[in-house]
C-alpha positions as CSV (number, residue, x, y, z in Angstrom):
1,M,0.0,0.0,0.0
2,T,1.3,3.5,-0.9
3,G,0.9,6.9,0.8
4,I,-2.2,7.8,-1.3
5,E,-4.0,4.5,-0.7
6,S,-5.8,3.8,2.6
7,S,-8.3,1.4,4.0
8,A,-11.1,3.8,3.2
9,K,-14.0,2.3,1.3
10,P,-14.7,3.7,-2.2
11,Q,-17.8,5.9,-2.4
12,G,-18.3,5.9,-6.2
13,D,-18.8,9.1,-8.1
14,R,-19.5,11.1,-5.0
15,A,-16.0,10.5,-3.8
16,M,-14.5,12.1,-6.9
17,S,-16.4,15.4,-6.6
18,K,-16.3,15.6,-2.8
19,N,-12.5,14.9,-2.7
20,M,-11.4,17.0,-5.7
21,A,-8.9,19.7,-4.7
22,P,-9.9,23.1,-6.1
23,P,-7.6,24.3,-8.9
24,Q,-4.8,26.6,-7.8
25,P,-4.5,30.2,-9.1
26,H,-3.4,30.6,-12.8
27,G,0.2,29.9,-13.5
28,E,1.1,28.1,-10.2
29,E,2.1,24.5,-9.9
30,P,-0.2,22.3,-7.9
31,T,0.9,21.8,-4.3
32,H,1.8,18.4,-2.9
33,A,-1.4,18.4,-0.8
34,E,-3.5,19.2,-3.9
35,I,-1.9,16.5,-5.9
36,A,-2.3,14.0,-3.1
37,K,-5.9,14.8,-2.5
38,R,-6.7,14.5,-6.3
39,A,-4.7,11.3,-6.7
40,R,-6.6,9.8,-3.8
41,A,-9.9,10.8,-5.3
42,I,-8.9,9.2,-8.6
43,W,-7.8,6.0,-6.7
44,L,-11.2,5.9,-4.9
45,C,-13.2,6.3,-8.1
46,E,-11.3,3.5,-9.7
47,G,-12.2,1.1,-6.9
48,C,-8.9,1.4,-4.9
49,P,-6.7,-0.7,-7.2
50,E,-3.2,-1.6,-6.0
51,G,-0.1,-0.7,-7.9
52,K,-1.4,2.4,-9.7
53,A,-0.2,5.1,-7.3
54,E,2.2,6.6,-9.8
55,E,-0.3,6.6,-12.6
56,H,-2.9,8.3,-10.3
57,W,-0.3,10.9,-9.2
58,K,0.6,11.8,-12.8
59,E,-3.1,12.0,-13.7
60,A,-3.8,14.3,-10.7
61,I,-1.0,16.7,-11.8
62,R,-2.4,16.7,-15.4
63,Q,-5.9,17.4,-14.2
64,L,-4.9,20.2,-11.8
65,K,-2.7,21.9,-14.4
66,L,-5.5,21.7,-17.0
67,E,-8.0,23.2,-14.5
68,A,-5.5,26.0,-13.6
69,R,-5.3,27.0,-17.2
70,G,-9.0,27.5,-17.2
């Protein structure tokens, strides 16, 4: 188990929207906390699969940067 995975039970689509970190101001890189929160939300929405932490982390960064661009 990695740092973004926990024993929490997945909560379906509600988990993704409830756990989404708000995008940061334009031009700033996402913070570690924002990335971790988003990566965990992705992990929960995918049913808490093992071995995908790096993929979820990269996807979280991609999503947050896209949102920051507006």
